[in-house]
Wavefront OBJ file of the C-alpha trace (Angstrom):
o trace
v 60.475 -95.929 73.987
v 61.778 -97.410 77.281
v 63.496 -94.077 78.135
v 60.291 -92.127 77.292
v 58.300 -94.404 79.605
v 60.767 -93.911 82.452
v 60.847 -90.119 81.871
v 56.944 -90.112 82.120
v 57.051 -92.121 85.366
v 59.601 -89.681 86.792
v 57.385 -86.731 85.714
v 54.502 -88.267 87.502
v 56.541 -88.794 90.617
v 57.544 -85.152 90.523
v 53.901 -84.007 90.365
v 52.919 -86.426 93.227
v 55.659 -85.283 95.695
v 55.072 -81.605 94.872
v 57.242 -79.247 96.887
v 58.033 -81.533 99.807
v 61.654 -80.543 100.416
v 64.420 -82.950 99.523
v 62.090 -85.550 98.109
v 60.929 -82.999 95.442
v 64.652 -82.145 94.677
v 65.533 -85.801 94.178
v 62.580 -86.421 92.031
v 63.417 -83.403 89.852
v 67.029 -84.609 89.458
v 65.738 -88.007 88.478
v 63.389 -86.477 85.901
v 66.140 -84.256 84.552
v 68.460 -87.252 84.103
v 65.965 -89.399 82.246
v 64.770 -86.398 80.195
v 68.368 -85.847 79.112
v 68.826 -89.462 78.129
v 65.522 -89.400 76.133
v 66.476 -86.173 74.415
v 69.958 -87.450 73.349
v 68.372 -90.716 72.168
v 65.875 -88.764 69.994
v 68.593 -86.454 68.673
v 70.777 -89.422 67.724
v 67.978 -91.134 65.901
v 67.015 -87.852 64.070
v 70.511 -87.089 62.739
v 71.361 -90.663 61.688
v 72.309 -90.832 58.070
v 73.976 -93.470 55.850
v 77.714 -93.696 56.245
v 80.382 -95.345 54.105
v 81.404 -98.904 55.011
v 84.637 -98.924 52.887
v 86.776 -96.607 50.781
v 85.234 -95.827 47.348
v 85.608 -93.628 44.336
v 82.544 -91.643 43.436
v 81.340 -88.863 41.284
v 79.553 -86.528 43.710
v 77.387 -83.418 43.057
v 76.280 -81.195 45.907
v 75.867 -77.684 47.284
v 78.832 -76.155 49.090
v 77.794 -75.415 52.697
v 81.190 -74.669 54.137
v 84.617 -73.641 52.869
v 87.696 -73.840 55.120
v 90.847 -72.590 53.265
v 94.305 -73.198 54.592
v 97.885 -73.454 53.409
v 97.529 -77.108 52.333
v 94.288 -76.739 50.479
v 90.637 -76.127 51.031
v 88.056 -78.300 52.703
v 84.496 -78.359 51.542
v 81.326 -79.688 53.137
v 78.986 -80.686 50.363
v 75.185 -81.425 50.897
v 74.960 -84.216 48.434
v 72.322 -83.959 45.665
v 73.608 -86.678 43.302
v 76.115 -89.473 43.215
v 77.448 -91.226 40.115
v 74.842 -89.287 38.093
v 71.926 -90.642 40.160
v 69.804 -88.438 42.515
v 70.947 -88.790 46.087
v 67.592 -90.108 47.229
v 67.804 -93.196 44.942
v 71.096 -94.779 46.185
v 71.743 -94.951 49.882
v 74.456 -92.336 50.304
v 75.606 -89.898 52.996
v 73.685 -86.719 53.352
v 76.923 -84.632 53.526
v 80.586 -85.257 52.649
v 83.737 -83.442 53.650
v 86.454 -83.111 50.963
v 89.904 -81.672 50.663
v 90.275 -79.818 47.342
v 93.087 -77.785 45.736
v 93.621 -74.417 47.326
v 93.139 -72.527 44.053
v 89.709 -74.146 43.336
v 87.870 -70.805 43.803
v 84.770 -72.467 45.130
v 82.320 -70.346 47.113
v 79.610 -71.101 49.537
v 76.295 -71.668 47.892
v 77.571 -72.996 44.649
v 76.672 -76.397 43.252
v 79.798 -78.377 42.360
v 80.615 -81.768 40.859
v 83.673 -83.515 41.983
v 85.377 -86.866 41.394
v 86.586 -87.921 44.789
v 88.095 -90.687 46.829
v 85.925 -91.169 49.911
v 86.620 -92.851 53.238
v 84.504 -93.581 56.295
v 84.877 -90.852 58.996
v 87.902 -91.741 61.130
v 87.464 -92.794 64.753
v 89.485 -91.880 67.837
v 93.215 -91.562 67.390
v 93.615 -93.307 70.738
v 91.235 -94.378 73.432
v 89.561 -91.330 75.019
v 91.196 -89.053 72.444
v 89.724 -86.799 69.766
v 87.000 -88.629 67.820
v 86.066 -87.055 64.540
v 83.426 -89.721 63.821
v 81.387 -88.421 66.754
v 81.246 -84.870 65.358
v 80.690 -86.106 61.872
v 77.801 -88.271 62.923
v 75.917 -85.285 64.465
v 76.798 -83.033 61.545
v 75.395 -85.807 59.129
v 78.747 -86.136 57.425
v 79.009 -89.750 56.380
v 82.237 -89.623 54.325
v 85.562 -87.736 54.175
v 88.170 -87.707 51.486
v 89.896 -85.759 48.770
v 89.085 -84.803 45.114
v 90.949 -85.760 41.954
v 91.434 -82.230 40.724
v 89.424 -79.060 41.305
v 85.614 -79.218 41.575
v 83.441 -78.268 38.570
v 80.977 -75.525 39.272
v 77.492 -76.489 37.957
v 74.872 -74.016 36.677
v 71.626 -74.699 38.453
v 68.824 -72.303 37.239
v 65.978 -71.402 39.532
v 67.656 -72.054 42.797
v 68.094 -69.125 45.145
v 69.932 -68.814 48.357
v 66.678 -68.143 50.167
v 66.003 -71.836 49.881
v 69.055 -72.463 52.109
v 69.154 -69.843 54.898
v 72.344 -71.256 56.373
v 74.038 -71.146 53.027
v 72.859 -67.490 52.550
v 74.321 -66.516 55.873
v 77.564 -68.339 55.143
v 77.706 -66.542 51.758
v 77.289 -63.157 53.520
v 80.085 -64.007 55.940
v 82.274 -64.857 53.046
v 81.590 -61.536 51.332
v 82.392 -59.604 54.474
v 85.598 -61.486 54.832
v 86.537 -60.585 51.256
v 85.780 -56.952 51.993
v 88.021 -57.011 55.042
v 90.808 -58.648 53.108
v 90.471 -56.068 50.306
v 90.798 -53.194 52.731
v 93.992 -54.572 54.450
v 97.306 -55.928 53.381
v 97.878 -59.729 53.609
v 99.310 -60.773 56.949
v 98.576 -62.378 60.320
v 96.750 -59.302 61.448
v 94.138 -59.483 58.600
v 93.636 -63.172 59.212
v 92.969 -62.501 62.943
v 90.546 -59.680 62.148
v 88.538 -61.944 59.846
v 88.395 -64.480 62.639
v 87.256 -61.914 65.207
v 84.552 -60.365 63.051
v 83.040 -63.253 61.037
v 84.480 -66.312 62.881
v 86.560 -67.582 59.871
v 89.783 -69.006 61.343
v 91.006 -70.653 58.134
v 93.578 -67.929 57.472
v 95.268 -68.236 60.874
v 98.518 -70.257 60.717
v 99.236 -73.068 63.187
v 102.217 -71.197 64.589
v 100.145 -68.042 65.186
v 97.505 -70.068 66.902
v 100.021 -71.870 69.092
v 101.557 -68.538 70.149
v 98.128 -67.217 71.252
v 97.377 -70.455 73.040
v 100.671 -70.438 74.867
v 100.101 -66.875 75.949
v 96.603 -67.684 77.257
v 94.981 -65.475 74.598
v 93.480 -68.137 72.347
v 90.013 -67.414 73.851
v 89.830 -64.302 71.712
v 89.563 -66.636 68.728
v 86.448 -68.167 70.065
v 83.723 -65.538 69.703
v 82.073 -65.730 73.082
v 81.090 -63.531 76.101
v 83.681 -60.909 75.824
v 83.139 -60.341 72.032
v 79.351 -60.327 72.344
v 79.440 -58.065 75.415
v 81.753 -55.576 73.697
v 79.630 -55.684 70.461
v 76.182 -55.630 71.867
v 77.195 -53.538 74.843
v 78.793 -51.004 72.557
v 75.583 -50.837 70.561
v 73.630 -50.348 73.719
v 75.890 -47.559 74.933
v 75.953 -45.854 71.471
v 72.077 -45.878 71.069
v 71.591 -44.711 74.675
v 74.038 -41.914 74.141
v 72.356 -40.707 70.924
v 68.862 -40.901 72.572
v 70.045 -39.023 75.617
v 71.020 -36.049 73.407
v 67.313 -35.450 72.903
v 65.945 -34.296 76.267
v 62.241 -34.691 75.354
v 62.821 -38.446 74.630
v 64.944 -38.881 77.768
v 62.324 -37.224 80.091
v 59.192 -38.908 78.619
v 60.176 -42.307 77.363
v 62.266 -45.330 78.691
v 65.141 -44.801 76.289
v 67.222 -47.484 78.065
v 64.677 -49.981 76.991
v 64.924 -48.801 73.346
v 68.651 -49.121 73.543
v 68.232 -52.641 74.991
v 66.086 -53.602 71.993
v 68.695 -52.172 69.627
v 71.380 -54.128 71.401
v 69.412 -57.330 71.128
v 69.221 -56.690 67.315
v 72.913 -56.074 67.169
v 73.582 -59.290 69.132
v 71.398 -61.335 66.644
v 73.377 -59.886 63.703
v 76.666 -60.635 65.347
v 75.557 -64.181 66.148
v 74.754 -64.858 62.492
v 77.839 -63.151 61.079
v 80.226 -64.868 63.526
v 79.261 -68.359 62.483
v 77.135 -69.247 65.580
v 79.670 -71.498 67.354
v 78.668 -72.953 70.671
v 80.441 -70.372 72.747
v 78.812 -67.652 70.593
v 75.339 -69.095 71.141
v 75.948 -69.363 74.838
v 77.043 -65.706 75.145
v 74.108 -64.550 72.935
v 71.576 -66.375 75.126
v 73.106 -64.890 78.246
v 73.382 -61.381 76.918
v 69.833 -61.633 75.570
v 68.675 -62.535 79.033
v 70.514 -59.429 80.382
v 68.811 -57.123 77.935
v 65.477 -58.813 78.500
v 66.102 -58.174 82.200
v 66.481 -54.433 81.338
v 63.160 -54.489 79.508
v 61.340 -56.164 82.497
v 63.339 -54.422 85.238
v 65.147 -57.528 86.487
v 68.858 -58.385 86.953
v 69.803 -60.871 84.220
v 73.437 -61.949 84.843
v 73.053 -64.746 87.359
v 73.868 -68.413 87.592
v 70.246 -69.025 86.636
v 70.812 -67.379 83.350
v 73.858 -69.596 82.863
v 71.782 -72.660 83.530
v 68.983 -71.551 81.292
v 71.439 -70.888 78.384
v 72.925 -74.340 78.900
v 69.564 -76.006 79.027
v 68.440 -74.437 75.748
v 71.635 -75.367 73.958
v 71.501 -78.898 75.146
v 67.813 -79.312 74.225
v 68.745 -78.381 70.652
v 71.857 -80.511 70.472
v 72.675 -82.652 73.517
v 75.929 -83.827 71.936
v 77.473 -80.451 72.629
v 77.949 -81.496 76.274
v 81.059 -83.356 75.086
v 82.401 -80.578 72.941
v 85.573 -78.933 74.461
v 84.241 -75.425 73.411
v 80.996 -76.105 75.291
v 82.781 -77.318 78.391
v 85.433 -74.539 78.455
v 82.859 -71.875 77.803
v 80.414 -72.835 80.554
v 83.066 -73.813 83.013
v 84.639 -70.301 82.676
v 81.409 -68.390 82.870
v 80.050 -70.423 85.803
v 83.194 -69.698 87.763
v 83.288 -66.043 86.778
v 79.654 -65.380 87.682
v 80.148 -67.216 91.046
v 83.295 -65.290 91.856
v 81.860 -61.881 90.961
v 78.646 -62.623 92.880
v 80.785 -63.216 95.875
v 82.702 -60.023 95.219
v 79.363 -58.149 94.903
v 78.371 -59.291 98.323
v 81.732 -58.727 99.880
v 80.243 -56.379 102.459
v 78.976 -59.541 104.265
v 82.576 -60.479 104.857
v 83.765 -57.435 106.639
v 83.766 -54.636 104.100
v 83.388 -51.185 105.796
v 81.738 -49.634 102.744
v 83.761 -46.362 103.063
v 83.660 -44.221 99.925
v 86.793 -42.470 98.575
v 86.781 -38.796 97.945
v 88.821 -36.754 95.429
v 89.372 -37.260 91.726
v 92.876 -38.654 92.060
v 91.801 -41.226 94.737
v 88.695 -42.240 92.792
v 90.786 -42.763 89.643
v 93.315 -44.872 91.485
v 90.563 -46.981 93.062
v 88.905 -47.483 89.638
v 92.158 -48.479 87.927
v 93.003 -50.818 90.927
v 89.602 -52.509 90.711
v 89.962 -52.776 86.908
v 93.419 -54.492 87.268
v 92.127 -56.596 90.044
v 89.198 -57.651 87.841
v 91.567 -58.609 85.017
v 93.732 -60.720 87.382
v 90.723 -62.434 88.962
v 89.194 -63.050 85.534
v 92.505 -64.482 84.123
v 93.089 -66.714 87.192
v 89.517 -68.079 87.535
v 88.815 -68.542 83.869
v 92.279 -69.819 83.241
v 92.015 -72.351 85.973
v 88.661 -73.643 84.860
v 89.572 -73.759 81.145
v 93.081 -75.076 81.893
v 91.802 -78.221 83.479
v 89.635 -78.886 80.402
v 92.340 -77.869 78.043
v 94.873 -80.234 79.707
v 92.438 -83.067 79.159
v 91.413 -82.373 75.574
v 94.592 -80.762 74.165
v 97.327 -81.732 76.582
v 98.313 -78.055 76.926
v 98.011 -75.277 79.476
v 98.929 -71.535 79.513
v 101.262 -71.219 82.590
v 101.810 -67.392 81.837
v 98.161 -66.739 80.898
v 97.755 -64.121 83.678
v 100.636 -62.153 82.159
v 99.339 -62.385 78.629
v 95.724 -61.394 79.615
v 96.994 -58.424 81.765
v 99.085 -57.018 78.863
v 96.773 -57.988 76.016
v 93.224 -57.660 77.115
v 93.316 -53.891 77.574
v 94.392 -53.512 73.966
v 91.695 -55.994 72.817
v 88.876 -54.414 74.928
v 89.679 -50.744 74.437
v 91.094 -50.683 70.842
v 90.542 -53.870 68.778
v 86.792 -54.689 69.365
v 85.580 -51.073 69.460
v 87.154 -50.477 66.056
v 85.679 -53.801 64.868
v 82.163 -52.679 65.907
v 82.732 -49.325 64.108
v 83.999 -51.173 60.980
v 80.747 -53.204 60.917
v 78.607 -50.005 61.190
v 80.521 -48.185 58.410
v 81.008 -51.147 56.072
v 77.612 -50.666 54.253
v 78.680 -47.158 53.420
v 82.136 -48.160 52.166
v 83.879 -46.336 55.057
v 85.339 -49.264 57.010
v 88.979 -48.875 55.791
v 89.941 -46.412 58.606
v 88.587 -48.408 61.593
v 89.886 -51.607 60.076
v 93.396 -50.032 59.852
v 93.261 -48.963 63.492
v 92.042 -52.418 64.372
v 95.000 -53.949 62.481
v 97.343 -51.836 64.568
v 95.765 -53.007 67.731
v 95.945 -56.609 66.569
v 99.629 -56.257 65.816
v 100.170 -55.013 69.381
v 98.234 -57.959 70.662
v 100.338 -60.413 68.607
v 103.514 -58.885 69.933
v 102.198 -59.366 73.491
v 101.397 -62.926 72.693
v 104.842 -63.580 71.264
v 106.424 -62.064 74.347
v 104.340 -64.033 76.758
v 104.761 -67.344 74.838
v 108.600 -66.859 74.862
v 108.469 -67.092 78.653
v 107.623 -70.782 78.452
v 110.151 -72.847 76.519
v 107.820 -75.847 76.229
v 104.959 -73.943 74.625
v 102.540 -74.987 77.385
v 102.880 -78.730 76.749
v 101.576 -80.493 79.927
v 100.645 -83.939 78.915
v 97.053 -85.292 78.888
v 94.997 -85.101 82.041
v 92.982 -88.188 82.681
v 89.163 -87.763 82.225
v 88.298 -88.814 85.680
v 90.959 -86.617 87.262
v 89.680 -83.649 85.153
v 86.103 -84.315 86.281
v 87.074 -84.467 89.937
v 89.244 -81.282 89.794
v 86.418 -79.423 88.126
v 83.965 -80.662 90.730
v 86.355 -79.410 93.417
v 86.514 -76.001 91.764
v 82.734 -75.734 91.364
v 82.105 -76.874 94.905
v 84.569 -74.360 96.364
v 82.785 -71.546 94.525
v 79.162 -72.627 94.587
v 78.610 -74.336 97.928
v 77.547 -72.131 100.803
v 79.962 -71.195 103.570
v 81.460 -74.167 105.488
v 80.229 -76.669 102.900
v 82.930 -75.445 100.679
v 85.218 -77.573 102.738
v 83.671 -80.579 100.902
v 85.629 -79.483 97.875
v 88.726 -81.040 99.451
v 87.397 -84.560 98.794
v 87.204 -84.471 94.990
v 90.445 -82.281 94.990
v 92.349 -84.970 96.859
v 90.869 -87.822 94.690
v 91.782 -85.899 91.482
v 95.356 -85.238 92.670
v 95.751 -88.846 93.647
v 94.803 -89.958 90.123
v 97.195 -87.478 88.651
v 100.023 -88.640 90.899
v 99.465 -92.419 90.502
v 98.336 -92.496 86.886
v 100.774 -93.069 83.955
v 100.412 -92.887 80.192
v 100.369 -95.975 77.990
v 103.590 -97.763 76.961
v 102.321 -98.694 73.476
v 100.037 -96.841 71.082
v 98.712 -98.503 67.950
v 96.795 -96.701 65.230
v 93.512 -98.021 63.835
v 95.100 -98.896 60.472
v 98.516 -98.886 58.859
v 101.890 -99.441 60.506
v 101.792 -96.421 62.851
v 102.886 -97.396 66.256
v 104.566 -95.768 69.235
v 106.508 -97.585 71.973
v 108.482 -96.597 74.988
v 112.294 -97.024 74.591
v 114.710 -98.369 77.279
v 114.996 -94.830 78.679
v 111.254 -94.556 79.265
v 110.535 -92.023 76.411
v 107.713 -92.750 73.946
v 108.887 -92.918 70.321
v 106.879 -93.349 67.138
v 107.529 -95.662 64.195
v 106.142 -94.162 60.962
v 107.510 -92.747 57.694
v 106.800 -89.135 58.964
v 104.801 -87.207 61.377
v 100.976 -87.553 61.214
v 97.952 -86.393 63.124
v 98.091 -89.582 65.184
v 101.749 -89.402 66.108
v 101.456 -85.727 67.066
v 98.565 -86.544 69.426
v 100.324 -89.470 70.934
v 103.388 -87.318 71.841
v 101.381 -84.320 72.872
v 99.577 -86.540 75.394
v 102.997 -87.275 76.736
v 103.768 -83.580 77.220
v 106.332 -83.448 74.381
v 106.639 -79.845 72.977
v 105.842 -79.365 69.312
v 109.403 -78.654 68.254
v 110.658 -81.848 69.944
v 108.248 -84.316 68.177
v 110.653 -84.908 65.278
v 113.381 -86.080 67.599
v 111.153 -88.785 68.971
v 111.230 -91.002 65.870
v 112.092 -94.541 66.762
v 115.490 -95.724 65.778
v 117.452 -99.045 65.523
v 117.938 -101.280 67.378
v 114.470 -100.709 68.921
v 112.899 -101.176 65.510
v 114.277 -103.537 62.803
v 112.787 -104.108 59.454
v 113.282 -106.338 56.379
v 111.149 -107.220 53.341
v 108.847 -109.403 55.473
v 108.008 -106.847 58.018
v 109.220 -105.146 61.208
v 109.851 -105.908 64.917
v 109.519 -103.249 67.502
v 110.806 -103.515 71.057
v 108.684 -101.895 73.738
v 109.985 -101.256 77.176
v 108.063 -100.650 80.338
v 107.896 -97.345 82.286
v 111.072 -96.124 83.986
v 113.218 -98.840 82.393
v 116.194 -96.469 82.035
v 119.189 -97.716 84.067
v 122.852 -98.428 83.656
v 121.994 -102.044 82.736
v 123.007 -103.064 79.203
v 120.128 -103.268 76.715
v 120.663 -106.959 76.142
v 119.972 -107.564 79.878
v 116.670 -105.602 79.908
v 113.374 -107.252 79.360
v 111.288 -105.968 76.410
v 107.993 -106.674 74.778
v 108.317 -107.853 71.164
v 105.779 -106.428 68.679
v 105.794 -108.004 65.245
v 104.429 -106.211 62.181
v 104.324 -108.908 59.367
v 103.736 -107.956 55.733
v 103.646 -111.469 54.409
v 101.727 -114.581 55.538
v 104.948 -116.529 55.722
v 106.276 -113.984 58.220
v 102.904 -114.153 60.017
v 103.328 -117.824 60.722
v 106.778 -117.238 62.265
v 105.600 -114.352 64.393
v 102.699 -116.412 65.723
v 105.213 -118.633 67.450
v 107.656 -116.044 68.855
v 106.173 -112.516 69.094
v 104.445 -111.163 72.172
v 102.070 -109.136 70.115
v 101.234 -108.993 66.342
v 99.975 -105.848 64.670
v 99.143 -106.055 60.995
v 96.650 -105.103 58.346
v 96.609 -108.800 57.206
v 93.935 -111.278 58.449
v 95.287 -113.550 61.096
v 95.466 -117.300 60.254
v 93.646 -119.766 62.426
v 95.426 -121.135 65.437
v 98.023 -118.278 65.817
v 99.782 -118.837 69.069
v 100.894 -115.297 69.834
v 99.674 -113.658 73.013
v 97.736 -110.874 71.370
v 96.957 -110.494 67.659
v 95.612 -107.143 66.345
v 94.828 -107.971 62.770
v 92.824 -106.121 60.082
v 89.559 -107.517 61.337
v 90.058 -106.614 64.952
v 91.385 -103.143 64.218
v 88.569 -102.287 61.927
v 86.026 -103.207 64.528
v 87.738 -101.855 67.670
v 89.890 -99.056 66.411
v 93.148 -97.753 67.909
v 94.731 -99.518 70.904
v 96.575 -98.309 74.054
v 98.581 -100.779 76.069
v 100.186 -100.603 79.497
v 102.966 -103.018 80.391
v 104.148 -104.506 83.606
v 106.570 -107.218 84.731
v 105.338 -110.750 85.318
v 106.411 -112.662 88.385
v 107.649 -115.691 86.453
v 110.749 -116.002 84.385
v 110.309 -116.728 80.666
v 113.024 -118.763 78.995
v 113.508 -117.083 75.616
v 111.775 -114.907 73.107
v 112.998 -115.030 69.526
v 112.288 -112.945 66.454
v 113.404 -113.365 62.838
v 115.764 -110.360 62.911
v 117.956 -111.379 65.814
v 119.042 -114.777 67.056
v 117.795 -114.732 70.618
v 117.715 -112.695 73.806
v 117.709 -113.929 77.376
v 115.316 -112.431 79.911
v 116.757 -111.293 83.236
v 115.763 -113.067 86.384
v 113.260 -110.417 87.457
v 110.730 -111.508 84.839
v 109.320 -110.708 81.450
v 107.110 -107.791 80.431
v 103.462 -108.515 80.083
v 100.344 -106.594 79.123
v 98.821 -105.072 82.360
v 95.976 -103.283 80.517
v 94.767 -103.089 76.999
v 92.101 -100.545 75.989
v 90.425 -100.208 72.608
v 89.186 -96.921 71.272
v 85.844 -98.364 70.103
v 83.823 -100.042 72.837
v 81.942 -103.277 72.431
v 79.080 -102.914 71.500
v 80.008 -99.878 69.447
v 78.171 -96.527 69.828
v 76.008 -95.365 66.956
v 78.841 -93.252 65.330
v 81.189 -96.232 65.592
v 78.976 -98.762 63.969
v 79.956 -100.027 60.470
v 78.634 -98.062 57.622
v 76.118 -99.405 55.125
v 77.252 -97.745 51.798
v 79.413 -100.074 49.705
v 80.891 -100.184 46.213
v 78.690 -103.085 45.217
v 75.590 -101.395 46.543
v 76.182 -98.235 44.395
v 77.146 -100.372 41.457
v 73.898 -102.433 41.681
v 71.736 -99.226 41.973
v 73.551 -97.730 38.969
v 72.863 -100.960 36.939
v 69.226 -100.925 38.007
v 68.823 -97.283 37.014
v 70.450 -97.904 33.680
v 68.184 -100.824 32.953
v 65.090 -98.809 33.927
v 66.141 -95.987 31.659
v 66.480 -98.500 28.696
v 62.996 -99.897 29.483
v 61.525 -96.395 29.428
v 63.071 -95.779 26.041
l 1 2 3 4 5 6 7 8 9 10 11 12 13 14 15 16 17 18 19 20 21 22 23 24 25 26 27 28 29 30 31 32 33 34 35 36 37 38 39 40 41 42 43 44 45 46 47 48 49 50 51 52 53 54 55 56 57 58 59 60 61 62 63 64 65 66 67 68 69 70 71 72 73 74 75 76 77 78 79 80 81 82 83 84 85 86 87 88 89 90 91 92 93 94 95 96 97 98 99 100 101 102 103 104 105 106 107 108 109 110 111 112 113 114 115 116 117 118 119 120 121 122 123 124 125 126 127 128 129 130 131 132 133 134 135 136 137 138 139 140 141 142 143 144 145 146 147 148 149 150 151 152 153 154 155 156 157 158 159 160 161 162 163 164 165 166 167 168 169 170 171 172 173 174 175 176 177 178 179 180 181 182 183 184 185 186 187 188 189 190 191 192 193 194 195 196 197 198 199 200 201 202 203 204 205 206 207 208 209 210 211 212 213 214 215 216 217 218 219 220 221 222 223 224 225 226 227 228 229 230 231 232 233 234 235 236 237 238 239 240 241 242 243 244 245 246 247 248 249 250 251 252 253 254 255 256 257 258 259 260 261 262 263 264 265 266 267 268 269 270 271 272 273 274 275 276 277 278 279 280 281 282 283 284 285 286 287 288 289 290 291 292 293 294 295 296 297 298 299 300 301 302 303 304 305 306 307 308 309 310 311 312 313 314 315 316 317 318 319 320 321 322 323 324 325 326 327 328 329 330 331 332 333 334 335 336 337 338 339 340 341 342 343 344 345 346 347 348 349 350 351 352 353 354 355 356 357 358 359 360 361 362 363 364 365 366 367 368 369 370 371 372 373 374 375 376 377 378 379 380 381 382 383 384 385 386 387 388 389 390 391 392 393 394 395 396 397 398 399 400 401 402 403 404 405 406 407 408 409 410 411 412 413 414 415 416 417 418 419 420 421 422 423 424 425 426 427 428 429 430 431 432 433 434 435 436 437 438 439 440 441 442 443 444 445 446 447 448 449 450 451 452 453 454 455 456 457 458 459 460 461 462 463 464 465 466 467 468 469 470 471 472 473 474 475 476 477 478 479 480 481 482 483 484 485 486 487 488 489 490 491 492 493 494 495 496 497 498 499 500 501 502 503 504 505 506 507 508 509 510 511 512 513 514 515 516 517 518 519 520 521 522 523 524 525 526 527 528 529 530 531 532 533 534 535 536 537 538 539 540 541 542 543 544 545 546 547 548 549 550 551 552 553 554 555 556 557 558 559 560 561 562 563 564 565 566 567 568 569 570 571 572 573 574 575 576 577 578 579 580 581 582 583 584 585 586 587 588 589 590 591 592 593 594 595 596 597 598 599 600 601 602 603 604 605 606 607 608 609 610 611 612 613 614 615 616 617 618 619 620 621 622 623 624 625 626 627 628 629 630 631 632 633 634 635 636 637 638 639 640 641 642 643 644 645 646 647 648 649 650 651 652 653 654 655 656 657 658 659 660 661 662 663 664 665 666 667 668 669 670 671 672 673 674 675 676 677 678 679 680 681 682 683 684 685 686 687 688 689 690 691 692 693 694 695 696 697 698 699 700 701 702 703 704 705 706 707 708 709 710 711 712
């Protein structure tokens, strides 16, 4: 309510100041800011749904909304209709759950299934500032994740049609088209990529194949966006216009280009629905719709205003998209591209003579030169914009992306997507096999180009994680250099220098601790981050990727003795500070002792001698350790990142139960310089504790049984 009141005051201020220059601009910006806050608050309140507070076993019945099939099984998103035999409205239970089921379950979108599952609350960030699934799950109304005990049981529900669930009906249609494509082609990476390009289903693409495309700078073809929509809708526009132009009476008397624009709009709507409607697809649909509407009304549609309008509409529907990597990369790339090509379009202002070439050969050479130059500029500009965001979110860049796009995009634009459009047109008539075969050939060429380009970089594009503030400053510098007029572009140097300064002076954490379990990573005496766990996990992979460690080198980063020692009572891990590598013997180097007790007796000992305690137990009262991260703290605050530094004073000794003693050198002991939790205090709405518990479900079940006996 407070935000709504402030927004109304800002709106009144805008009306009062009218069009009085800079005052009006400031008032409009103020109004936009508070309107955004109010919209996001309303959206958060609207999507809020019950979430689990603890792991439970439950018998869940629901409608399958999504199916994501991979090598290790299938993931289902169920819209819950009943839990433990009770209608979902009676017990407080999440609106949707996400489950992993066996790969051979054979479940399809739109079916009602019953499954006995182990459910958990949606996991939070893997490390502070890292990927946060609970954020996405909250806005998708997914209140629990988990796995099933066996395959789901398909239920017969009479009288329910797919028309009651339009989104399910569209998903069912996409699934049917994917099956037709797979039936027309042999199994292989080409078929999986074709399915991803035409219907947006990326479940069949292997991790290695996706990594190769990403390293080659061609991963953007997997996200159905502006290029796909332009080729699809633009192809429809050109085909309809060509057919209509063959009839002179229509061409001379009627605006056939407007008819073609209407047909292209319809094709764009169909492609939007069939492709899954991701954020990038929605953005490209809105922009190309503006272009075709511009044709209908006689205006130019591809401007920065159309980009702003598309972004405004998407954020009004779902403000949380602002923090999605896909949204950020899509809009950053298109803003930079529109700005660059707008400058290119007005290049005569900067000394172009405007001389026209003559002769067929010269004209062809100029056309090819401009086309190649356009590919290079597009790859450089879009690669720079998305590279900054990719380095922040995914700790990866594509250093040879220009090469990959120069070699691969002609194949994609001239062969792959045109054949895809033709396959869509001929599929209702059962004639899609031939264009799909040609498309498969083009995709195989594209994959060869990707493999060649990826081989040029031995590290697979691993760059390490770019700090969020540094990424914001570097993007601001890029936007300022492209969007500000003339000499004001020099102001881009300020955020550029600030961002580079953060990159140069910043350093990654020395210790990473997961939200639960014994997963921990600590820097060794050579300054390398090593993880302590039974095997690789999602958390350990993200920790090391943020360090810039290539995928194939992660296994070699497992922690070893004497840095980690264990017995029946627990483990002790030695953490070293940054740049500790030297010729000094290990015994003479200061380290930070991290204890992981498994028993309460060991806990008492570690409270006296450890620098930090990390455990799933509950800490006893009066523990004298410097920092204690027990089960209670980690449940409330999530994962932890720690930076170490050397203290100025000398500590006498630090003892642990696995070694007698160690003496610290005269230059001081390691201490915690900064400790950051993944979950802030107070927690955000998607980090707040859930309300669904085992006892609550059990009580409702008992009450329902008692009511049933009374009715009898």
